[in-house]
C-alpha positions in Angstrom: 122.4 73.1 82.2 120.2 76.0 81.3 118.9 77.8 84.4 115.1 78.0 84.1 114.7 81.2 86.2 113.0 79.4 89.1 113.8 79.6 92.7 113.8 75.8 93.1 116.5 75.5 90.4 118.5 78.4 91.9 119.3 76.4 95.1 119.5 73.0 93.4 120.6 70.3 94.5 119.3 71.6 97.9 115.6 71.2 98.1 113.3 74.0 99.1 112.2 72.1 102.2 115.8 71.5 103.2 116.7 75.1 102.6 113.8 76.4 104.7 114.4 73.9 107.5 118.1 74.2 107.8 119.6 77.3 106.2 116.9 80.0 106.0 117.7 82.8 108.5 120.1 80.4 110.2 123.3 79.7 108.3 125.0 80.3 105.0 124.7 77.9 102.1 127.2 77.5 99.3 126.5 75.6 96.1 129.5 74.8 94.0 128.2 73.7 90.6 131.2 73.3 88.3 128.9 74.7 85.6 130.2 78.0 84.3 127.3 78.4 81.9 124.6 78.0 84.6 123.6 81.6 84.7 124.3 82.3 81.0 120.6 82.7 80.2 120.1 85.1 83.1 122.9 87.6 82.7 126.3 87.7 80.9 129.0 90.4 80.6 127.9 90.9 76.9 124.3 91.3 77.9 125.1 93.7 80.7 127.3 95.8 78.4 124.6 95.9 75.7 122.1 97.2 78.3 124.4 99.9 79.6 124.8 101.1 76.0 121.1 101.4 75.3 120.8 104.8 76.9 118.2 103.6 79.4 120.7 103.4 82.3 120.5 106.3 84.7 122.0 107.5 88.0 121.3 106.6 90.8 120.1 103.2 89.6 123.7 102.9 88.4 126.4 103.8 90.8 130.2 103.3 91.1 132.1 102.6 94.3 135.8 102.1 95.0 137.3 101.2 98.4 134.1 101.9 100.2 133.8 105.4 98.6 131.1 106.5 96.2 132.6 107.7 92.9 131.3 111.2 92.0 128.3 111.1 89.6 130.1 113.5 87.2 132.8 111.0 86.6 130.4 108.6 84.8 127.0 110.3 84.2 125.6 113.5 82.6 124.1 116.2 84.7 120.6 114.9 84.0 121.6 111.4 85.3 122.1 109.6 82.0 125.0 107.2 82.2 127.9 107.8 79.8 129.1 104.3 78.9 132.6 105.6 77.8 133.3 107.4 81.0 131.7 104.5 83.0 134.0 101.9 81.5 137.0 104.1 81.7 136.4 104.6 85.5 135.8 100.8 85.7 139.2 100.2 84.2 140.7 102.4 86.9 139.4 100.1 89.6 135.9 101.2 90.4 133.0 98.7 90.8 129.8 99.3 88.8 126.6 98.8 90.9 123.2 98.5 89.2 120.0 98.4 91.3 116.8 96.7 90.4 117.8 95.5 87.0 114.8 93.1 87.1 112.8 96.2 86.0 114.5 96.0 82.6 115.5 92.4 82.0 112.6 89.8 81.8 114.8 86.9 82.9 115.6 88.6 86.2 111.9 89.6 86.6 110.9 85.9 86.1 113.3 84.8 88.8 112.0 87.4 91.2 108.4 86.3 90.5 109.2 82.7 91.2 110.8 83.5 94.5 108.0 86.0 95.4 105.4 83.3 94.8 107.3 80.9 97.1 107.9 83.4 99.9 105.0 86.0 99.6 107.7 88.7 100.0 109.4 91.0 97.5 112.7 90.2 95.8 115.1 92.5 94.0 118.3 92.2 92.1 121.5 94.3 92.5 124.3 93.8 90.0 128.0 94.1 90.9 130.6 94.3 88.1 134.1 94.5 89.6 137.5 94.9 87.9 140.3 92.5 88.9 141.6 92.6 92.5 138.9 95.0 93.6 136.9 95.3 96.8 133.8 97.5 96.7 132.7 97.4 100.3 134.5 96.7 103.6 133.4 93.9 106.0 129.7 94.4 106.8 126.3 92.8 107.2 123.1 93.3 105.3 119.6 93.8 106.8 118.1 91.5 104.2 118.9 88.0 103.1 120.8 87.7 99.9 121.6 85.0 97.4 124.8 85.7 95.5 124.8 84.4 91.9 128.3 84.4 90.4 127.6 85.0 86.8 131.1 85.6 85.5 134.7 85.5 86.8 135.5 84.6 90.4 135.4 86.2 93.8 137.0 85.5 97.1 134.6 85.6 100.1 135.2 85.6 103.9 132.5 85.0 106.5 132.7 86.0 110.2 130.8 85.3 113.4 127.5 87.1 113.7 127.4 90.1 116.0 123.7 90.7 115.5 121.1 88.1 114.8 118.5 88.8 112.1 118.7 92.6 112.2 115.6 94.6 111.5 115.5 97.1 108.6 116.4 99.9 111.0 119.4 98.1 112.4 121.8 99.0 109.6 125.5 98.2 109.8 127.6 100.8 111.5 131.3 100.6 110.8 132.2 102.3 114.1 130.0 100.0 116.2 129.9 96.6 114.4 133.3 95.0 114.5 133.7 91.6 112.7 134.0 88.5 114.8 136.2 85.5 114.2 136.5 84.4 110.6 134.5 81.2 110.2 134.9 80.5 106.5 136.8 81.5 103.4 136.2 80.4 99.8 136.2 81.4 96.2 132.9 81.5 94.3 133.4 80.2 90.7 131.3 81.1 87.7 127.9 79.3 88.2 128.2 79.0 92.0 125.7 80.3 94.6 126.0 81.7 98.1 123.1 82.3 100.4 124.0 84.8 103.2 121.4 85.3 106.0 120.9 88.9 107.1 123.2 89.9 109.9 126.1 87.6 108.8 129.3 89.6 108.5 131.1 89.1 105.2 133.4 90.7 102.7 134.4 89.9 99.1 137.1 90.7 96.7 137.5 89.9 93.0 140.5 87.8 92.0 142.7 88.4 89.0 139.5 88.2 86.8 136.6 90.6 86.1 133.8 89.5 88.4 130.1 89.8 87.7 127.6 88.7 90.3 123.9 89.2 90.9 122.8 89.8 94.5 119.3 88.4 94.7 117.8 90.0 97.8 114.8 89.1 99.9 113.0 92.1 101.3 111.2 90.2 104.0 108.4 91.2 106.4 109.2 90.3 110.0 107.1 89.2 112.9 108.0 92.5 114.5 106.3 94.4 111.7 103.2 92.1 111.9 102.9 92.6 115.7 103.3 96.4 115.4 100.6 96.5 112.8 98.2 94.3 114.9 98.8 96.3 118.1 98.4 99.6 116.2 95.0 98.4 114.8 93.9 97.3 118.3 94.9 100.7 119.8 92.6 102.4 117.3 89.7 100.1 117.9 89.8 99.4 121.7 88.9 102.4 123.9 90.5 100.6 126.9 93.9 101.3 125.2 93.1 105.0 125.0 93.3 105.8 128.7 96.3 107.8 129.9 98.9 106.2 132.0 98.3 106.2 135.8 98.8 109.7 137.2 102.2 110.0 139.0 103.9 107.2 137.0 107.1 109.2 136.8 107.3 109.8 140.5 109.9 108.1 142.7 108.4 105.0 144.4 105.5 104.7 141.9 104.1 101.1 142.2 103.9 99.7 138.7 102.2 96.4 139.7 98.6 97.5 138.7 99.7 99.1 135.5 101.7 96.0 134.5 98.7 93.8 135.2 96.4 96.0 133.2 98.7 96.2 130.1 99.4 92.4 130.3 95.6 91.8 130.2 95.1 94.1 127.2 98.0 92.4 125.3 96.6 89.0 126.2 93.2 90.0 124.9 94.7 91.1 121.6 96.7 87.9 121.3 93.7 85.6 122.2 91.3 87.4 119.9 93.4 87.1 116.8 91.2 89.6 115.0 93.7 92.4 114.8 96.4 89.9 113.8 94.3 88.6 111.0 93.5 92.1 109.8 97.2 93.0 109.8 98.1 89.9 108.0 95.4 90.5 105.4 96.6 94.0 104.9 100.2 92.8 104.4 99.0 90.2 101.9 97.0 92.7 99.9 99.8 95.3 99.9 102.3 92.6 98.7 100.1 91.5 95.8 99.2 95.0 94.8 102.9 96.0 94.7 103.9 93.2 92.3 104.2 93.4 88.5 101.8 91.2 86.6 103.5 88.5 84.4 102.1 89.8 81.1 104.6 88.4 78.5 102.7 87.3 75.4 99.4 88.9 76.6 99.0 91.1 73.6 99.4 88.1 71.3 96.8 86.2 73.3 94.2 89.0 72.9 94.9 89.3 69.2 94.7 85.5 68.6 92.2 84.8 65.8 91.1 81.4 67.2 88.4 81.5 69.8 88.5 79.2 72.8 86.5 76.0 72.6 85.7 73.3 75.1 88.8 71.3 74.1 91.1 74.3 74.3 94.0 73.7 76.6 95.0 76.4 79.1 97.3 76.9 82.0 97.8 79.5 84.7 100.6 82.0 84.0 103.9 81.0 85.6 104.2 82.1 89.3 100.9 84.1 89.2 100.3 85.5 92.7 96.6 85.5 93.6 94.2 85.8 96.5 90.5 85.1 96.8 88.0 86.7 99.2 84.3 86.0 99.2 81.2 87.4 100.8 77.6 86.4 100.4 77.3 87.3 96.7 80.7 88.3 95.4 84.1 86.7 94.8 87.0 89.2 94.8 90.1 87.9 93.0 93.2 90.0 93.7 96.2 89.6 91.3 99.1 91.9 90.6 97.8 94.9 88.7 94.1 94.4 89.2 91.2 93.2 91.3 88.4 91.2 89.6 84.9 90.7 90.9 82.9 87.6 89.9 79.8 85.8 91.2 80.6 83.8 94.3 79.5 80.5 92.7 82.6 80.7 90.4 84.9 80.1 93.3 85.5 76.4 92.5 86.1 77.1 88.8 88.5 80.0 89.5 90.5 78.1 92.1 90.8 75.2 89.6 92.0 77.4 86.7 94.6 79.0 88.9 96.0 75.7 90.3 95.5 73.0 87.7 98.2 72.8 85.1 97.2 72.3 82.3 93.5 71.9 81.8 90.8 71.8 79.1 87.9 74.3 79.2 85.5 71.4 79.4 87.2 70.2 82.7 86.5 73.4 84.6 84.4 72.3 87.6 81.6 74.0 89.6 77.9 74.7 89.2 78.2 76.2 85.7 77.3 75.0 82.2 79.6 74.8 79.1 78.6 78.3 77.9 79.6 79.7 81.3 82.9 77.8 81.2 83.7 79.4 77.9 82.8 82.9 79.2 84.8 82.4 82.4 87.8 81.0 80.5 87.8 83.9 78.1 87.5 86.4 80.9 90.6 84.9 82.6 92.5 84.9 79.3 91.7 88.5 78.7 92.7 89.5 82.2 96.1 87.8 81.8 95.6 85.1 84.4 95.8 82.1 82.1 97.4 81.4 78.8 97.0 78.9 76.0 99.1 75.8 75.6 99.8 73.8 72.5 97.3 71.2 71.5 98.4 67.6 72.0 
């Protein structure tokens, strides 16, 4: 099977609804596929070596670790940070693991997988690559503060999972080797080439390569928590509501101070924030806007679209770009369409047409609905094509 770089296929045969209902933020999931070529289109040892030899790779996006210790930069990189492949591979042969952060910025297949998951979760994803020599362990037993999907792209790796000591840690609750001691081992297994492991944040684990070179992709979810949303909402309310600007009751630090009235006052203020919902909506809107603005637009093939000699006609077939993330806001006169990389303003009466083009797959220009004529349909379709929102599909 060829992996199509989509989140749904990544966890197959588990469905998305089953994953969200049973495993997400709750328990690990292991998918044993017996398909060594499953990730071949995503990343291979040859593809990774070729990229490392392009001269693009730089420190600190490329690191080396061995037995929990960072390898000195000078052992594999030039003073300006450029990676020296010869020294890198020599140090690898001596037992050090190569770690590459954010390779989705360079490889379109990894970027496509990130976009698919980001569309599903409305949260950023990133990839970290771990290339380990035989019988190597890069990191001691630990937990992560973000959920990860481990994609075993080559070789095999032995994994051990332990009882949680902290449930769903927040970003600031990082693993501390002196404080966080592994609990009872709850599982041990070997990931084969093509297998997947989902590891919720906070789950203690360690991994060691077997007698083979191991290449795995850590596909990480950089989630936004309810805690962050509440903090944003309360912060907005604190700025807007003068009742929250009063100082604390004089004498609150004195022995015997009666906190009853202060508790009641604050409980009432917090209840007012919760019941209003306005600050919560503003905070959620802000998070949504920031998320979309921070994503990279899916622009593959866009130049060819703009240079195409054939103009759109009413029978032209179009489709929304894969995993395009978008958001519509309207006021009395204007529709504002936010997509990664840009914000587009259109007349408010185009809402039905825009929503149709961004959800219907595929469609003909003549099928675009709304209170517009055929000339307006062509204008609108051409605008969306130029902006990179939609793309042509082959004629039937």
